[in-house]
N, C-alpha and C positions, 0 to 999 in steps of 0.2 A: 504494500500500500504506500503511495507517495505522500510526501509532506504537503499539507494543504495551506501552510502559513502564507504562501505567496498570494492566495486568492481571498484570504480572510483579513479583516481589520487587525491592526496591531493590538495584541491582547495584553500589552503592558499597561494600558490605560485602566484606571480603576473603574469597575463597572461590569456589566454582563454583556455578552453577545446575544442578540435576539435576531430571529428570522421572521420576516413577513413575506407573504406570497400575494402577488397581484396578478390575476389572470382575467382574460376577457376575449371577446370577439371584436374584430374590426371590419368595417365596410367603408373604404376610403375611395372617393372619386379619383379617377385618373388625373394626373397632373395638378392635383390640388396643392396650393401654397398656403392655405388657411391653417394656421398653427392650431386652432381649436379642433380641427378635424384630424390632423395627422399626429398630434401629440397624444399618446395613449397613457403616459405616466409622467408625473413631475414630482420632485422632492422640494419641499419648502427650503429656500436658500438659507434661512436662519438655522437650519439643522446643524450646520457645521460651526456655528458661533461658539459652542462650548468645547470645541476640540474633538468632536466625534468623527469617526471614520465610517465608511460603508463599503461594501462590496456587493455588486448586483450581477446576477446571472440572468441574462435576457435571452429568451427563446421565442422564436416566431415560426409559425406554420403558415405557409402561403397556399391556400386552397385553389382560388381561381382569380383571374383578373386581367389587367390590361397588357401585361408583358410577361416574358418568361421569367424575369427576376423581379423580386420585391427588394427594396432597400430599407434597412433598419439603421437608424442613427442614434447612438447612445452618447449624449453629451456628458462631459465630466466637469467636476468643479474647476479643474485647471487643465489647460491643454486642448488640443483639437478633439473633436468627437471621434469615437470609434464607429466605423461603418462596416456592416456586413450585408451580404446579399443572400436572398433565399430563393432557390429555384421553385417553380410551381410544383405543388404536391409534395413538398419537402419541408423539413424543419432544420433550422440552424440556431446555434447558441453562441454567446460570448459572455465572459465574465470581465467586469470593469470595476476598478476601484473608484470610489467617490462619484458614482453616477448621479446626475441631477435631473435628467429627463430622457425619455425614449420617444422618438418620432418614427413613424412608418410612412415611407414615400412610395407612391405607386406612379410610375412614369410610363408614358407611351407617346410615340410620335404619331400614332394613327387614331386609335379608338378612344377619344376623349370623353365619350358619354358613358363608358363602362365603369365598373366599380371593382376594386380589389377586395377580396374577402379572405379572412383567415383568423388565426388565434394567436395570442401572445401570452407569455407568462414571465413574471419578474420575481426572482427569489432575492430578496434584499436582506443582507446580513449587516447589522450595525451595532454600535456601542450604545448601551444605556448607561449614561454617566451618573454617578451618585452626586447629589448636591454637596457643596463644601460643608464640613462639620458633621456629616452623618457617620 
């Protein structure tokens, strides 16, 4: 069994590691640029103010839609977003430290009236910090 420390938050911080799961279905119009439609998950930016860390495993299943590939963009607290593509009728996953949002983009040069459909799941591991003096 391999060491998982590279994909989990730093456990030297006082507190506990908690996991939340966010799953859902998506139906996104082709070539949409509307953030409200393509953003399937977002973390409150104040989450990191107390020094917490997170690790998110993002999985997407692309059922049907505009093109052969669906694009998933995972934005991080710092640095450029991590991007992965999912072929139709397939699932792909990525684990990202300190993820802050997940967008699903469905692009097509032809069929702009169609909709991309599928499922997503986000397993979020994060610190629960104890308040000072506890």
